[in-house]
N, C-alpha and C positions, 0 to 999 in steps of 0.2 A: 452442462453449460447450454443455455438456449441458442438456437441458429440466429436470432435476431439480437444477441447481446451487444454491447457497445464495442467490445473487443474485436469481435468478428466483423462488425462495420468498419472499424479503423484498419484492421488487417487488409482489407480489400485495397486500399490505396497505398499500401507500402510497395515499394519496387522489388518485389521478390518473386522468385520463380514458384509455380505452383506446389511443387513438392517441398519447398521451404516453408510456404504458408501452412501447409498440411502440418509439417513438423511443429510449427509454433502452436497450432490448435490443440495437437496431442500433448504437448508439454503443459500448456494451461489446463487442459482437461485433467491430466495426471496430477497437477498441483492441486486442484479443487479436490480430488479424491484423497489425496495426501492430508490436507488441511481437515477434511471430514474425520479421517482415520485417527488423526493425532487427538481431536477433541474426543472422539468415542473412547480412545485408549486411557485418556486422563481420567475420564469420569469413570471407566470400568477398573481403573488401577493397574493396567497392563504395563509391562516394562518396554523398553525402546526396541526389543527384538522385533515387535509387531511391524514397526513402519520401516525397517531396513530394506526390505525389497522394493519399496516405493523409491527410497532415497537412491537405491543403486540403478533403477530404471530412469529416473529423473537425470542423474549425472550422466548417463551415456548419451542422452538426447542433448543435453546442454553442450557436451564435447562436440557431438555431431554439427550442431548449429554453428558454434564458435569456428570449427575447422572449415566448414562449407562457406560461412561468410567471409573468412579472411582470404579465400583464393582470388587472385586476379586473373581476368580472362582477357586476352588480347587476340587481335588477328596477326599473322605473321607480318604484315606490313606495318601494323601499329607498332608491333614489338621492335621491328628493325627502326622505325623512325623516332621512337622515343628512348632508345639504347638499351632495351631489356635484353636484347640479343643482337650479335653482329656476324659478319661473315669472316671466316678464317679459311686457311688454304691447308688442305690435307696433305699428309706426307705418306711416303711409302710404308708399307707393312702395319698399317692400322688394321686392327681387326675390324671386319664388317658383319654386323649382326643382320641376319635375314628376317624375312617374315614369320612369324610366330617362333621366333627363337629369341635367347636372352644370353648375354654375357655376364660373368661375374669376375671382376679383377680388381686390381689395387695398385696405386702408385707405389713403387716406380716399375712393376711388373709390366704395365703398359703406361704410356703417356697420354695416349687418346684411344677411343673407341667410337665407332660411328654406325649409322644406318641410313639408308637411302630410300627414296620413293615412299615417303610416309604420307599417304593422301587420305584414304578413308580410314585407315589404321591409325593407332595410337601408340606413340613412343613413349615408354615410362622411363623416368631417369631417376635414380635414388642414389645419391652421394653422401657418404658419411664423412663430415669434416673431421672425425677424431682419429680415424685410421686411413682415411682416402681410399675406402673400398667403395666400388660402384657397380650398380646394377643397371644396364641398359637393356631393355625388353621392347620388342616390335610386336605389339599385340593387335590381332585382327579379330573380325565378328565370329570366326570359328574357335576362337581361344575359349576354354572353359575358365573364365575370369575368376570364379569363386574358389575353385580348387588349386589353379596354377598360381595365384598370387599366394595362396597358404604354403605351397610348395617352395616359394621364394624366401620364406621366413627365416629359414636358417641362416641365409646370407645377408639379410636386411634387418636393421635395428629401426623399425618404422618410427619409433618415438624420436629418434636423433636425425634420422637421414633428411636431407634436403631433397624434396620431392617435386618433379615437374612433370607435366603432360603436354606433349606436343602432337599435333596432326589433327586429323578429323575435320568434319565440315560442320558449319554453324547449323544448317538443317538436319543433321543427322547427329544426334548427342546421345543416343542409347548407349553405345559402347563406351564413350567417355564418361557418362554419368555411371556407369556401372563399375568401371575402374575406380572411379573418384570415390564411390559410396565404400567399396572394398577396402582401399587404402586406409579411410578414415576408420572403418571398423576394426582394422588392425592396429590402430593406434597412431597413424600417420597423419600428417597435415600436407596438403598440396600448396606448395608456395604460388605457383602460377600455371595457367593453361594458355598455350599458344595454338590456336586453330588455323587452318589453311585460309588464305585470304581467298576472295571470289575470283574465279578464273585461274587460280595458280595450278602448277602440275604437281604439287607435293612438296614436302620437306626432306632436304637431305640435312642430317645433323650429326655433330660429333661432340664428344664429351671429354674436357679435360680432366684427368684424373687427379692432378695434383691440386686443383682448386674448384673443381666441380662446375666450372663454367660451360655452358652449352652454347653452341655456336651453329650457323648454318655453313654450308660450304658447297662449291661446285666440284664434283667428284673429278679428279685427275689421275689417281692411282686406284688400282684394285688388286686386292689380296684374295679374292675369290675367282677362281678358274671357271669357265664356262660349264665344265662337268660338275663341279661343285655346285653350281648354281642350279643346274638341272636337278640335281639330287634333292637340294632344299626345296624346290617346287614339287617335286613328286611326293615327298613325305607328307606335304600339306594334306593329302588325300586320307591320311592315316589318323583318324581320330581328332581329339581337340586339344591334346597336350602341348605344351610349351617345350620346345627343345633347347638344350643347352650347347652354346658355341664350344667347339673343340678347343679354343685357345682359352677357356676360362680357368681360373686357379683351381687345380684338382682334376681338370679335363672336362670333357663334354661329351656329347652324343657323336659317335662316328657316321660318316655320311657313306652311303651305298652309291659308289661311283659307277657310272655305266659309260664307258668311253665310246659305245657303239652309235649313239645319237648324234648325227652331224649339225642338228638344228640349233647351234650355238647362237645364231643371230635372232632367232626367234625368241630365245629366252632372255636375251639381254633386253631386247626391245620391249618385252611383256614383264619386265621385273618390277615395275612401279606397282605400288599397292595404296 
């Protein structure tokens, strides 16, 4: 396809992100190749097996475009204003997911799960309406998104889960885009993205495991002790894997508690991500 084709000229005026425009161009080019191959196959008397690889490739990109285009993007203030999300009050004994950690649970094993201080990080929520199972993951730039989301797959039906991404900044979309692309490649569809509003201090969010609703909250109770908080921060220096919360169904990664460090105040004040 020529660079001065009418299609490319039209594409310049569509309100799409650059990566989406590239995907559209790729689809059109593949379609041109597909038509040419069909014509050649018919003339030569080949069977339909010849064109199956092209059909498979085209279907993957069409699904990618559909899922990406369906995602709604809001700032946290916009989401509150139009009722996409609301404030609720936390309760004692709700599991708290730390940075680069995830929890897998199910109603009524837990009623709510939560995470706090999601600023440049991204919180991934995947709730399954059929069995009310939930993944809440607090992902940071040090997380190996490609391998770690693959590792979540035994506990997530990406095709049926209601998925949302919360956090991050409008001027820093690399992590969010990487997570979004990986979710789509696994067969999932992100319903909405809520990013931090300008000047905000980050998102505190909790997930209702009974109905999948996500809400903001102002923390009143904590189930994570200062010693546990220190241990969670310390393990971030070890690689890029996503740790499993100890209260997950089936258990999780144990914490190496060191009671000798008295700097509880330091870790509490620097826990936002």
